[in-house]
C-alpha positions as CSV (number, residue, x, y, z in Angstrom):
1,X,30.7,69.3,24.2
2,X,32.9,65.8,23.6
3,X,35.9,67.2,25.0
4,X,34.6,68.6,28.6
5,X,32.8,64.7,28.8
6,X,36.1,63.0,28.4
7,X,37.7,65.5,31.3
8,X,34.7,65.6,33.4
9,X,35.0,61.6,33.2
10,X,39.1,61.7,33.4
11,X,38.9,63.5,36.7
12,X,37.0,60.7,38.5
13,X,38.8,57.9,36.7
14,X,42.0,60.0,38.1
15,X,40.0,59.6,41.8
16,X,39.1,56.0,40.8
17,X,42.8,55.2,40.1
18,X,44.4,56.5,43.1
19,X,41.8,55.3,45.6
20,X,42.3,51.6,44.2
21,X,45.6,51.5,44.2
22,X,45.3,53.4,48.5
23,X,43.0,50.4,48.9
24,X,45.9,47.5,47.8
25,X,48.3,48.8,49.7
26,X,46.4,49.1,52.9
27,X,44.9,45.9,52.7
28,X,48.1,43.9,51.8
29,X,49.7,46.1,54.9
30,X,47.5,45.5,57.4
31,X,46.6,41.9,58.7
32,X,42.7,41.8,58.5
33,X,40.9,38.7,58.2
34,X,39.9,36.9,55.5
35,X,42.4,39.0,53.5
36,X,45.3,36.5,53.4
37,X,45.1,35.7,49.3
38,X,44.6,39.4,48.5
39,X,47.4,40.5,50.8
40,X,49.7,37.6,49.4
41,X,48.7,38.6,45.7
42,X,49.9,42.3,46.3
43,X,53.0,41.9,48.0
44,X,53.6,39.3,45.7
45,X,53.5,42.2,42.9
46,X,55.4,44.8,44.8
47,X,58.3,42.1,45.4
48,X,61.8,43.2,43.5
49,X,65.0,42.6,43.8
50,X,66.6,40.3,46.7
51,X,63.2,40.3,48.1
52,X,61.8,37.9,44.9
53,X,63.6,35.4,46.5
54,X,61.4,35.5,49.6
55,X,57.8,35.9,47.7
56,X,54.7,34.2,48.3
57,X,54.8,31.2,46.0
58,X,51.9,31.1,43.4
59,X,49.8,34.1,45.4
60,X,49.3,35.3,41.5
61,X,48.6,32.1,39.5
62,X,50.0,31.6,36.0
63,X,51.6,35.3,36.3
64,X,53.7,34.6,39.8
65,X,56.9,34.2,38.1
66,X,55.9,37.1,35.2
67,X,59.0,39.4,35.6
68,X,61.5,42.8,34.2
69,X,64.6,43.5,34.5
70,X,64.9,45.7,38.0
71,X,66.9,48.0,35.7
72,X,64.2,48.5,33.5
73,X,63.4,51.2,36.6
74,X,64.6,53.6,34.1
75,X,62.0,53.3,31.7
76,X,59.5,54.8,34.6
77,X,61.6,58.0,35.0
78,X,62.3,58.5,31.4
79,X,58.3,57.9,30.2
80,X,57.2,60.6,33.0
81,X,60.2,63.4,32.6
82,X,59.1,63.4,28.6
83,X,55.3,63.5,29.7
84,X,56.2,66.0,32.4
85,X,57.8,68.1,29.9
86,X,55.2,67.9,27.1
87,X,52.3,68.6,29.5
88,X,54.0,71.8,30.2
89,X,54.4,72.7,27.5
90,X,51.0,72.1,26.9
91,X,49.5,74.0,29.6
92,X,52.5,77.1,29.3
93,X,51.2,77.5,25.6
94,X,47.7,77.0,26.2
95,X,44.7,80.1,25.9
96,X,43.9,78.7,29.6
97,X,46.8,78.5,31.3
98,X,46.8,82.9,30.4
99,X,43.3,83.3,31.9
100,X,44.5,81.6,34.8
101,X,44.8,84.0,38.3
102,X,48.4,84.4,39.0
103,X,48.2,81.9,42.1
104,X,47.4,79.3,40.2
105,X,49.5,80.0,36.8
106,X,52.2,79.7,39.4
107,X,51.2,76.8,41.4
108,X,50.7,74.7,37.9
109,X,54.4,76.0,37.1
110,X,56.1,75.0,39.9
111,X,54.3,71.6,40.4
112,X,55.0,70.9,36.9
113,X,59.0,72.1,37.6
114,X,59.8,70.7,40.8
115,X,58.6,67.3,38.9
116,X,60.4,67.6,36.0
117,X,63.5,68.1,38.6
118,X,62.4,65.0,40.2
119,X,62.0,62.8,37.4
120,X,64.9,64.1,35.7
121,X,67.4,63.7,38.8
122,X,65.5,59.6,39.2
123,X,66.5,59.1,35.4
124,X,69.9,60.3,35.3
125,X,70.3,58.4,38.9
126,X,69.0,55.2,38.1
127,X,71.2,55.4,34.5
128,X,74.4,56.6,35.7
129,X,74.4,56.1,39.5
130,X,72.7,52.7,40.8
131,X,74.1,49.5,40.7
132,X,71.5,46.2,40.3
133,X,72.8,43.0,40.6
134,X,72.6,41.1,36.9
135,X,69.8,38.9,38.2
136,X,67.6,41.5,40.1
137,X,64.2,41.8,38.8
138,X,60.6,42.9,39.8
139,X,57.2,41.7,38.9
140,X,55.0,42.2,35.8
141,X,53.0,43.8,37.2
142,X,54.4,46.4,39.0
143,X,56.7,47.4,35.9
144,X,53.0,48.1,34.2
145,X,51.4,49.9,36.9
146,X,54.5,51.7,37.2
147,X,54.3,53.0,33.9
148,X,50.6,54.5,34.3
149,X,51.5,55.6,37.5
150,X,54.3,58.3,35.9
151,X,51.8,59.0,33.1
152,X,49.3,60.1,35.6
153,X,51.3,62.0,38.6
154,X,51.6,64.8,36.7
155,X,48.4,65.0,35.4
156,X,47.1,64.5,39.2
157,X,49.0,67.7,40.3
158,X,46.7,70.2,37.7
159,X,43.4,71.9,38.0
160,X,40.9,69.4,37.0
161,X,39.4,72.2,34.7
162,X,42.4,72.0,32.8
163,X,42.3,69.0,31.0
164,X,39.5,70.4,28.2
165,X,41.4,72.8,27.5
166,X,44.6,70.7,27.5
167,X,42.9,68.5,25.3
168,X,41.8,70.9,23.2
169,X,45.4,72.5,22.6
170,X,47.1,69.6,21.9
171,X,44.2,68.7,19.1
172,X,44.8,72.4,17.7
173,X,48.6,71.5,17.4
174,X,47.8,67.6,16.4
175,X,45.8,69.3,12.9
176,X,48.2,72.2,12.4
177,X,46.0,75.1,13.5
178,X,48.5,75.8,16.9
179,X,50.0,78.8,15.0
180,X,46.9,81.0,16.5
181,X,47.0,79.9,19.9
182,X,49.4,82.1,22.5
183,X,53.1,81.4,22.0
184,X,54.2,79.2,25.5
185,X,54.8,81.4,28.6
186,X,58.0,80.8,31.0
187,X,57.5,82.5,34.6
188,X,60.2,83.5,36.0
189,X,62.0,81.8,39.0
190,X,61.3,85.1,41.1
191,X,57.8,85.5,40.0
192,X,56.5,82.3,41.3
193,X,58.2,82.6,44.7
194,X,56.3,86.2,44.7
195,X,52.9,84.9,44.0
196,X,52.6,81.4,45.7
197,X,51.2,81.2,49.0
198,X,54.5,81.0,52.5
199,X,52.9,77.5,52.8
200,X,53.7,76.6,49.1
201,X,57.5,77.4,48.9
202,X,57.7,75.6,52.0
203,X,56.7,72.4,50.3
204,X,59.1,73.0,47.7
205,X,61.8,73.1,50.3
206,X,60.4,70.0,51.8
207,X,60.2,68.2,47.8
208,X,64.3,69.3,47.2
209,X,64.9,68.0,51.1
210,X,63.2,65.2,49.7
211,X,65.3,64.5,47.0
212,X,69.0,65.5,48.8
213,X,67.8,63.0,50.8
214,X,66.9,60.1,48.7
215,X,70.0,60.8,46.6
216,X,72.4,60.4,49.3
217,X,70.8,57.1,50.2
218,X,70.9,55.5,47.0
219,X,74.5,57.4,46.4
220,X,75.6,54.9,49.7
221,X,74.1,52.3,48.3
222,X,75.7,52.1,44.7
223,X,79.2,52.6,47.2
224,X,78.0,49.4,49.2
225,X,77.3,48.0,45.9
226,X,80.6,48.5,44.3
227,X,82.4,47.4,47.2
228,X,80.3,44.0,47.5
229,X,82.3,42.4,44.5
230,X,81.1,38.8,44.5
231,X,79.1,39.1,47.8
232,X,75.1,40.2,46.5
233,X,73.7,42.4,49.0
234,X,75.5,43.6,52.1
235,X,73.8,45.7,55.7
236,X,73.5,49.3,54.1
237,X,75.8,52.3,56.1
238,X,75.9,55.7,57.3
239,X,73.6,58.5,56.9
240,X,69.9,58.0,57.6
241,X,70.8,54.2,57.4
242,X,71.7,54.6,60.8
243,X,67.9,54.7,61.6
244,X,65.8,52.8,59.5
245,X,66.3,50.1,56.3
246,X,64.9,52.3,53.7
247,X,65.8,56.0,53.8
248,X,65.5,56.5,50.0
249,X,61.6,55.1,50.2
250,X,61.5,57.5,53.5
251,X,62.4,60.2,50.6
252,X,59.9,59.6,48.4
253,X,57.5,59.7,50.9
254,X,58.8,63.2,52.0
255,X,58.8,64.4,48.3
256,X,55.5,63.3,47.7
257,X,54.6,65.3,51.4
258,X,56.1,68.6,49.5
259,X,54.5,68.1,46.7
260,X,50.5,68.5,48.1
261,X,52.3,71.6,50.4
262,X,53.4,72.7,47.4
263,X,49.7,73.0,45.2
264,X,48.5,74.3,48.5
265,X,46.6,71.2,49.6
266,X,44.1,72.1,46.9
267,X,44.0,68.4,44.8
268,X,42.0,65.6,46.2
269,X,44.3,63.7,43.8
270,X,48.1,64.7,46.0
271,X,46.3,63.8,49.5
272,X,45.6,60.2,47.3
273,X,48.9,60.3,45.6
274,X,50.2,60.6,49.6
275,X,48.2,58.1,51.1
276,X,49.2,55.7,48.4
277,X,53.1,56.2,48.6
278,X,52.9,55.6,52.6
279,X,51.2,52.4,52.9
280,X,52.9,50.8,49.6
281,X,56.4,52.1,50.8
282,X,55.7,51.5,54.0
283,X,54.8,47.6,52.9
284,X,58.0,47.3,51.5
285,X,60.0,48.9,53.7
286,X,58.9,46.3,56.1
287,X,59.5,43.4,53.4
288,X,63.0,44.7,53.3
289,X,63.5,45.3,57.1
290,X,62.7,41.9,57.5
291,X,64.7,40.1,54.8
292,X,67.7,42.3,56.3
293,X,67.1,40.7,59.6
294,X,67.0,37.4,58.6
295,X,69.8,37.1,56.6
296,X,71.9,39.0,58.9
297,X,72.6,38.5,62.6
298,X,74.7,41.9,63.5
299,X,71.5,43.5,61.6
300,X,71.3,47.0,63.8
301,X,68.0,46.5,66.5
302,X,67.3,49.6,66.7
303,X,67.2,50.4,62.8
304,X,63.6,51.0,62.2
305,X,62.1,50.2,59.0
306,X,60.9,53.5,57.7
307,X,60.4,56.3,59.9
308,X,63.0,57.1,63.0
309,X,61.5,55.5,65.8
310,X,58.1,54.8,65.1
311,X,58.1,51.9,62.3
């Protein structure tokens, strides 16, 4: 009873978490009357790297200057990759997974596999490819939120009914009673492809395309950082940078759009995640775009912030 109650409440907490995150980023993005102080606080929390020099002063009172090194972004992906792998182990070895309809089994396996690929790629990329300036910082609120975000993303793609069985399975393993549970079932790629709907396969392709776009954009930024020498920042060139200021953010939007399709749009939490990604990265891309325009007189006028030709 306790586990069932916890799982039911956890679904409501997930919806509240994503709903509040969407509300904050949407209000910060739109110039609504009476929201100036709130918008400044959210914008300050969203500042990182070069944007820290243009942050709204004192918007968060004594927390305004609470920052961490930007290279600590790697913590998000390390935590997310380990947590996602642990959830996959718990789910695929649970009795609950064994009695699910095949299409649902395949959907869970597909979503967790895609996330594992993305999180592992981002971890390796952040540690081995990205070159953050020595003084690059991010706000402490963004750091704490990032840790919570990557704990909840994997849970948000699973069916709400999975939480109670996962807790039961985890409790059994912790108390040494897991020997009687079914062994972990690893579905093959071919089997997953056969079971899921065409729209889900299309979502997986979109997800992978977003990863390629994001990786290529980060690779271009790393090359730029290598050539900059004493200059901290330069105008990015090549690839999708010819269209938008933040193609790596555009890649993230494509990734989460693909994830929604990969679970067949059946989880409201994934729609809220996508909405947050769009609004939050629209805010960050807009701030970045304005920074480039203010600091480089030759910045391309045809270049948009996030979405080609639109914004």
